[in-house]
C-alpha positions in Angstrom: -10.2 2.2 72.1 -7.2 0.1 71.0 -9.6 -2.2 69.0 -11.2 0.8 67.2 -7.7 2.1 66.4 -6.6 -1.3 65.0 -9.8 -1.4 62.9 -9.1 2.1 61.7 -5.5 1.2 60.8 -6.8 -1.9 59.0 -9.2 0.1 56.9 -6.5 2.6 56.1 -4.2 -0.1 55.0 -6.8 -1.7 52.7 -7.5 1.7 51.1 -3.8 2.3 50.5 -3.5 -1.2 49.0 -6.4 -0.5 46.7 -5.0 2.9 45.7 -1.6 1.3 45.1 -3.2 -1.4 42.9 -5.1 1.1 40.9 -2.0 3.2 40.5 0.0 0.2 39.3 -2.7 -0.8 36.8 -3.0 2.7 35.4 0.8 2.9 35.2 1.0 -0.4 33.3 -1.8 0.7 30.9 -0.1 4.0 30.2 3.3 2.4 29.5 1.6 -0.2 27.2 -0.1 2.7 25.4 3.2 4.5 25.0 4.7 1.3 23.5 1.8 1.0 21.0 2.0 4.7 20.1 5.8 4.4 19.4 5.2 1.4 17.1 2.4 3.3 15.4 4.7 6.3 14.9 7.4 4.2 13.3 5.1 2.5 10.8 3.2 5.7 9.9 6.3 7.8 9.4 8.1 5.1 7.3 5.0 4.7 5.1 4.6 8.5 4.6 8.3 9.1 3.9 9.3 5.9 2.1 6.0 4.2 1.2 6.5 4.5 -2.6 10.0 3.0 -2.4 8.8 0.1 -0.2 6.0 -0.6 -2.6 8.5 -0.7 -5.4 10.8 -3.0 -3.4 7.9 -5.3 -2.8 6.7 -5.4 -6.4 10.3 -6.0 -7.7 10.7 -8.8 -5.2 7.6 -10.6 -6.3 9.4 -12.4 -9.0 10.1 -15.7 -7.2 9.6 -17.4 -3.9 13.0 -16.6 -2.3 13.2 -13.1 -3.6 9.6 -12.5 -2.4 10.6 -13.9 1.0 13.5 -11.4 1.3 11.3 -8.6 0.1 8.6 -9.3 2.7 11.3 -9.5 5.4 12.8 -6.2 4.4 9.6 -4.3 4.1 8.2 -5.6 7.4 11.5 -4.8 9.2 11.2 -1.2 8.1 7.4 -0.8 8.7 7.4 -2.8 12.0 4.1 -4.3 10.9 3.4 -7.6 9.2 -0.2 -6.5 8.9 0.7 -3.6 6.6 2.8 -6.0 4.4 0.0 -8.5 4.4 -2.4 -5.8 3.1 0.0 -5.0 0.2 0.5 -8.6 -0.7 -3.2 -9.4 -0.4 -4.1 -6.5 -2.7 -1.5 -7.4 -5.4 -2.4 -11.1 -5.3 -6.2 -10.6 -5.3 -6.0 -8.3 -8.3 -3.8 -10.7 -10.3 -0.9 -8.3 -10.4 1.4 -10.9 -8.9 1.5 -14.6 -8.5 -0.2 -16.1 -5.4 2.8 -18.2 -4.6 5.1 -15.2 -4.4 2.5 -13.3 -2.2 2.5 -16.3 0.2 6.3 -16.2 0.3 6.1 -12.5 1.1 4.1 -13.3 4.2 6.6 -15.9 5.4 9.3 -13.2 5.1 7.0 -10.7 6.8 6.7 -13.1 9.8 10.4 -13.3 10.1 10.8 -9.5 9.6 8.8 -8.9 12.8 11.4 -10.7 14.8 14.2 -8.4 13.9 13.1 -5.5 16.1 12.3 -7.9 18.9 15.8 -9.2 18.6 17.2 -5.7 18.7 15.4 -4.7 21.9 16.0 -8.0 23.7 19.5 -6.6 24.5 20.0 -3.8 27.0 19.9 -0.8 24.7 17.5 1.2 26.8 20.2 3.8 27.4 20.1 5.0 23.8 16.4 6.1 23.9 17.3 9.7 24.9 19.7 10.1 22.0 17.1 8.6 19.6 14.4 11.0 20.8 16.7 14.0 20.6 18.0 13.1 17.2 14.4 12.5 15.9 13.1 15.9 17.2 16.1 17.7 15.6 15.5 16.0 12.3 11.8 16.6 12.4 12.1 20.3 13.2 15.2 21.1 11.1 14.7 18.8 8.1 13.9 20.6 4.8 12.6 17.5 3.0 9.5 15.7 4.0 11.4 12.4 4.0 13.9 13.8 6.5 11.1 14.9 8.8 9.4 11.6 8.5 12.7 9.9 9.3 12.9 12.0 12.4 9.4 11.0 13.5 10.4 7.3 13.1 13.4 7.9 15.3 11.2 9.5 18.0 8.9 6.5 17.7 11.8 4.1 18.2 12.9 6.1 21.2 9.4 5.9 22.7 9.4 2.2 22.2 12.6 1.7 24.1 11.5 4.2 26.8 8.2 2.3 27.3 10.1 -1.0 27.7 12.4 0.6 30.3 9.4 1.9 32.2 7.5 -1.4 31.9 10.4 -3.4 33.4 10.8 -0.9 36.2 7.1 -1.0 37.1 6.9 -4.8 37.0 10.1 -5.6 38.9 8.8 -4.7 42.4 5.7 -6.8 41.7 7.9 -9.9 41.5 7.8 -10.2 45.3 4.0 -9.7 45.6 2.5 -13.0 46.7 -1.0 -12.0 45.7 0.1 -11.1 42.2 2.0 -14.4 41.9 -1.1 -16.3 42.8 -3.2 -14.5 40.3 -0.7 -14.9 37.5 -0.2 -18.5 38.4 -3.9 -19.1 37.8 -3.8 -17.1 34.5 -0.6 -18.6 33.1 -0.6 -22.0 34.7 -2.1 -23.5 31.6 -0.1 -23.3 28.3 -3.2 -23.1 26.1 -4.7 -20.3 28.2 -1.4 -18.4 27.9 -1.6 -18.8 24.1 -5.1 -17.5 24.0 -4.3 -14.5 26.3 -1.3 -13.5 24.1 -3.3 -14.0 20.9 -6.0 -11.6 22.2 -3.4 -9.1 23.2 -1.7 -9.3 19.8 -5.0 -9.0 18.0 -6.1 -6.0 20.0 -2.8 -4.2 19.6 -2.7 -5.0 15.8 1.0 -5.9 16.4 2.8 -9.0 17.3 5.8 -6.8 18.0 3.9 -4.9 20.7 2.6 -8.2 22.2 6.1 -9.7 22.1 7.7 -6.8 23.9 5.1 -6.9 26.6 5.6 -10.6 27.1 9.3 -10.1 27.3 8.8 -7.4 29.9 6.8 -9.8 32.0 9.4 -12.5 31.6 12.3 -10.3 32.4 10.6 -9.1 35.6 10.0 -12.7 36.6 6.3 -12.3 36.7 5.6 -15.3 34.4 7.5 -18.5 34.1 9.8 -19.4 31.1 7.3 -22.0 29.9 4.4 -19.5 30.1 6.5 -17.0 28.1 7.1 -19.5 25.3 3.4 -20.3 25.1 2.6 -16.6 25.0 5.1 -16.1 22.2 3.1 -18.7 20.2 -0.1 -16.7 21.0 1.5 -13.4 19.9 2.3 -15.0 16.5 -1.2 -16.5 16.1 -3.0 -13.3 17.1 -1.2 -11.1 14.6 -2.5 -13.3 11.8 -6.1 -12.4 12.7 -5.9 -8.8 11.7 -5.1 -9.3 8.0 -7.9 -11.8 7.9 -10.4 -9.4 9.4 -9.3 -6.7 7.0 -10.0 -9.1 4.0 -13.5 -10.0 5.1 -16.4 -8.6 3.1 -14.6 -8.2 -0.2 -13.7 -10.5 -3.1 -13.1 -14.2 -2.0 -9.7 -14.0 -3.6 -8.6 -11.5 -0.9 -8.9 -14.2 1.7 -6.2 -16.4 0.1 -3.1 -14.8 1.6 -4.4 -14.1 5.1 -6.0 -17.6 5.4 -2.8 -19.3 4.4 -0.8 -17.1 6.9 -3.2 -18.0 9.7 -3.2 -21.7 8.8 0.6 -21.9 8.8 0.8 -20.2 12.2 -2.0 -22.3 13.6 -0.3 -25.5 12.5 3.0 -24.4 14.0 1.4 -23.5 17.3 -0.4 -26.9 17.5 2.8 -28.7 16.9 4.9 -26.8 19.4 2.4 -26.1 22.2 2.7 -29.5 23.9 6.5 -29.0 24.2 6.7 -25.5 25.7 8.2 -26.8 29.0 11.2 -28.7 27.5 11.7 -25.8 25.0 11.8 -23.3 27.8 14.3 -25.5 29.7 16.5 -25.7 26.6 16.4 -22.0 25.7 16.4 -20.5 29.2 18.9 -22.4 31.4 19.9 -20.9 34.7 21.4 -17.5 34.4 20.0 -16.8 30.9 17.8 -13.7 30.4 14.1 -14.8 30.1 13.4 -12.0 27.7 16.3 -13.0 25.5 15.0 -16.6 25.5 11.6 -15.5 24.5 13.0 -13.4 21.6 15.2 -16.3 20.4 12.2 -18.6 20.4 10.2 -16.0 18.5 12.9 -15.9 15.8 13.4 -19.7 15.7 9.7 -20.4 15.4 9.2 -18.1 12.4 12.3 -19.3 10.7 11.2 -23.0 11.1 7.7 -22.2 9.9 9.1 -20.5 6.8 11.6 -23.3 6.1 8.8 -25.9 6.3 6.3 -24.0 4.3 8.3 -22.4 1.5 8.6 -25.7 -0.4 4.9 -26.4 -0.4 3.7 -22.9 -1.4 2.7 -23.9 -5.0 0.5 -26.6 -3.5 -1.0 -24.2 -1.0 -1.6 -21.7 -3.8 -3.5 -24.3 -5.9 -5.6 -25.3 -2.9 -6.4 -21.7 -2.1 -7.5 -20.9 -5.6 -10.1 -23.7 -5.3 -11.3 -22.7 -1.9 -11.5 -19.0 -2.7 -12.2 -18.7 -6.5 -12.0 -15.4 -8.4 -15.1 -13.4 -8.3 -16.9 -13.4 -11.7 -16.3 -10.1 -13.5 -19.2 -7.8 -14.0 -20.6 -7.5 -17.5 -20.5 -3.7 -17.3 -17.1 -2.6 -18.8 -17.4 0.7 -17.0 -17.5 -1.0 -13.6 -14.2 -0.6 -11.7 -12.3 -3.8 -11.0 -9.5 -2.8 -8.7 -10.9 0.0 -6.4 -11.2 -2.1 -3.2 -12.7 0.0 -0.4 -10.8 -2.2 2.2 -7.5 -0.7 1.0 -8.4 2.9 1.6 -6.8 2.9 5.0 -3.5 2.0 3.4 -2.7 4.8 1.0 0.2 3.0 -0.8 -2.1 0.1 -1.7 -5.1 2.4 -2.5 -2.9 4.4 -4.9 -1.7 1.2 -6.6 -5.3 0.2 -7.1 -6.2 3.6 -8.6 -3.2 3.4 -10.9 -4.4 0.0 -12.3 -7.9 1.4 -12.9 -6.4 4.4 -14.7 -4.6 2.0 -17.0 -8.1 0.5 -17.8 -9.2 4.1 -18.7 -6.1 4.4 -21.0 -7.0 1.1 -22.8 -10.5 2.4 -23.5 -9.1 5.7 -24.8 -6.6 3.9 -27.0 -9.5 1.9 -28.4 -11.4 5.1 -29.1 -8.4 6.6 -31.0 -8.1 3.5 -33.1 -11.8 3.6 -33.9 -11.5 7.3 -34.7 -8.8 6.6 -37.3 -10.9 3.9 -38.9 -14.0 6.1 -38.8 -12.3 8.7 -41.1 -10.9 5.9 -43.3 -14.1 3.9 -44.0 -16.3 4.1 -40.9 -20.0 3.7 -40.8 -22.7 4.8 -38.4 -22.5 1.6 -36.3 -18.7 2.0 -35.8 -19.3 5.7 -34.7 -22.0 4.6 -32.2 -19.6 2.0 -30.7 -17.0 4.7 -30.1 -19.5 6.8 -28.4 -20.4 3.9 -26.1 -16.7 3.6 -25.3 -16.7 7.2 -24.0 -19.5 6.2 -21.5 -17.0 3.5 -20.2 -14.3 6.2 -19.8 -16.7 8.5 -18.0 -17.8 5.8 -15.5 -14.3 4.8 -14.7 -13.2 8.4 -14.2 -16.1 9.1 -11.8 -15.2 5.9 -9.8 -11.5 6.8 -9.7 -12.2 10.4 -8.6 -14.4 9.2 -5.7 -11.8 6.6 -4.7 -8.9 9.0 -4.6 -11.0 11.4 -2.6 -11.7 8.7 0.0 -8.0 7.9 0.6 -7.0 8.7 4.2 -5.2 12.0 3.9 -3.3 11.8 7.1 -1.5 8.7 5.9 -0.2 10.5 2.8 3.5 11.4 2.7 5.1 13.7 0.2 5.7 10.9 -2.3 2.1 9.5 -2.0 0.7 13.0 -2.3 2.5 13.6 -5.6 1.4 10.1 -6.8 -2.2 10.9 -6.0 -2.0 14.2 -7.9 -0.3 12.5 -10.9 -3.0 9.8 -10.9 -5.9 12.2 -10.8 -4.2 14.5 -13.5 -3.8 11.5 -15.9 -7.4 10.4 -15.3 -8.7 14.0 -15.9 -6.7 14.2 -19.2 -7.9 10.8 -20.4 -11.5 11.8 -19.7 -11.0 15.0 -21.7 -9.5 13.0 -24.6 -12.5 10.7 -24.5 -14.9 13.7 -24.6 -13.0 15.2 -27.6 -13.2 12.0 -29.5 -16.9 11.6 -28.7 -18.3 15.1 -29.0 -16.0 16.5 -31.6 -14.3 13.9 -33.8 -17.4 11.7 -34.0 -19.5 14.7 -34.9 -17.1 15.4 -37.8 -17.2 11.7 -38.8 -21.0 11.9 -39.0 -20.7 15.1 -41.1 -18.3 13.3 -43.5 -20.8 10.4 -43.9 -23.8 12.7 -44.2 -22.3 14.8 -47.0 -20.3 12.0 -48.6 -17.0 13.9 -48.3 -13.8 12.2 -49.4 -10.3 13.2 -48.4 -7.5 13.6 -50.9 -4.8 11.0 -50.5 -2.3 13.4 -48.9 -5.0 14.6 -46.4 -6.0 11.0 -45.5 -2.3 10.1 -45.1 -1.8 13.2 -42.8 -4.8 12.2 -40.6 -3.5 8.6 -40.4 -0.1 9.8 -39.4 -1.5 12.0 -36.6 -3.6 9.2 -35.2 -0.6 6.9 -35.2 1.5 9.5 -33.4 -1.2 9.9 -30.8 -1.4 6.2 -30.1 2.4 6.2 -29.7 2.3 9.2 -27.5 -0.4 7.7 -25.3 2.0 4.7 -24.6 4.8 7.2 -23.8 2.5 9.0 -21.4 1.8 5.7 -19.6 5.5 5.0 -19.4 6.0 8.4 -17.8 3.2 7.8 -15.3 4.2 4.3 -14.3 8.0 4.6 -14.2 8.9 8.3 -14.3 10.8 7.9 -17.6 12.5 11.2 -18.2 13.4 10.4 -21.8 9.7 9.6 -22.6 8.7 12.8 -20.9 11.0 15.0 -22.9 9.9 13.2 -26.1 6.3 13.9 -25.3 6.8 17.6 -25.0 9.0 17.8 -28.1 6.4 15.9 -30.2 3.7 18.3 -29.1 5.6 21.0 -31.0 5.5 18.9 -34.1 1.7 19.0 -34.0 1.9 22.7 -34.5 3.7 22.1 -37.7 1.1 19.5 -38.8 -1.7 22.0 -38.1 0.2 24.7 -40.0 0.6 22.3 -43.0 -3.1 21.5 -43.0 -4.0 25.2 -42.9 -1.7 25.8 -46.0 -3.4 23.0 -47.9 -6.8 24.5 -47.1 -5.7 27.9 -48.4 -4.7 26.2 -51.7 -8.1 24.5 -51.9 -9.7 27.9 -51.3 -7.9 29.4 -54.2 -8.8 26.5 -56.4 -12.5 27.3 -55.8 -13.9 23.8 -56.0 -16.7 23.5 -53.3 -16.5 19.7 -52.8 -12.7 19.9 -52.3 -13.0 22.9 -50.1 -15.6 21.2 -47.8 -13.4 18.1 -47.4 -10.3 20.3 -46.7 -12.2 22.3 -44.1 -13.3 19.1 -42.4 -9.8 17.8 -42.4 -8.6 21.1 -40.8 -11.2 20.7 -38.1 -10.1 17.1 -37.4 -6.5 18.2 -37.3 -7.2 20.9 -34.7 -9.1 18.4 -32.5 -6.3 15.9 -32.7 -3.9 18.7 -31.7 -6.0 19.3 -28.6 -5.8 15.6 -27.8 -2.1 15.7 -28.1 -2.0 18.6 -25.6 -3.9 16.5 -23.0 -1.6 13.5 -23.5 1.6 15.7 -23.3 0.4 17.2 -20.0 1.3 13.9 -18.3 4.9 14.8 -18.6 4.7 18.3 -17.1 4.7 17.4 -13.4 7.8 15.2 -13.8 9.7 17.7 -15.9 8.9 20.5 -13.5 10.2 18.4 -10.5 13.4 17.7 -12.4 13.9 21.2 -13.6 13.3 20.3 -17.2 10.8 23.0 -18.2 11.2 26.7 -18.8 8.9 29.0 -16.9 7.6 30.5 -20.2 7.9 30.1 -24.0 7.9 33.9 -24.5 11.1 35.4 -25.7 12.5 38.1 -23.3 
């Protein structure tokens, strides 16, 4: 009877041990998921609320190696994701918008930027997470502006990160005394290379070296892994986070691989040089009484600073080698094929909108060429010149369809208020440019054909008036692009003011036509009627160009609700 009872108690103890192990594993997985969710909240909220400003900061910074380094550091510290910064830099460099050397410097800065939040949470600041979550919820619920609400979401995310770390340490601490766990972890982390691989896989799976680092620091602080193992895992966290930008660049233009390959190579070389010395480094950084988590955070910072210092001087050589290894993709012979609408960037709205804006500028170049051709067609054009202008409209139409599809495929949940306005402005400009192309093709070129067919000749003042209107339109198109690209209020006001002058030009053309009517000469009357039709079409084009300024002026309170007198 006593033997049966002992057997029963043994079975019960084994069941309780298994249940306890399952509970611990589920708890750790839940706390790790909370950590990842908090980091995701921070990055998404910052991109929604301040993505446009961050993109501008990055573009402004890409003027030299050291400025680019600081820009990459700043953007990554705010986004808490070197992967997001890498996608921005990769897109700009692959499209030729920025120099490759500067883009590589951005990645060095991004790697250092990821260390800042790690440094912050390495200190005992877990007591502030209730205040952060409370403040974030208040801002999100009470904020009137979208940027304020997104800032509140970012604070909640930061509070969740600190809460998850607090819970992780609390869960891992009792396991320090578990002999079975110690034996398992000794097998897993007894080899430095295996530690590096495990941490690299964790960082890759989490899409965040910050998340991997915080998890490693939690293990080290609880005494579950040795200081040498934590140093090796820090190397792995850095190496694994370089795999995500590389995976995102696969399948596109070879030029997109330049920045992520260089970043991975720099980190791999650094890991290879440091890995044999993890034990003495651990002894140096984590003497008796020093916090193991703080030692891991300090090594993370020193490793990235050293890698940046050693690499930044060789970036021009790296850029030259990368251009040879990954040459630019030959451009298609079809002028209507998009060059910048990379499908891989759709998941990052800021990058995708920048791509669409560059393609809209190509549309504008084609429309400008059509307007110049229209001016020449009414001066001395022939049938072949008119046909060439009609072919240009096919290019404009193809680009418009591609831009429209691309904008529609951008992930909507990642759009903040600023990005939403930018998408609307980009689509509006593309629509207006497409309408301008149609007017030139279907109206002005039909009138040019009629002039040739009937041999009509404009009077000198009529020809001068048409030339003046064409020149004004070309100037206004450049103003519209300035409004679109930089939000130039002075250019916006001038556009709307110039639109009113086209009413006066149309009125003058009508008066000249009335004079011709009274003169009664049929040839002169036909030419005058043709000139009046051309003037009205040019006025329609002006209306589409001026429409670019309306959204900006409305946001700034620069437009009246109606032109009607009360």
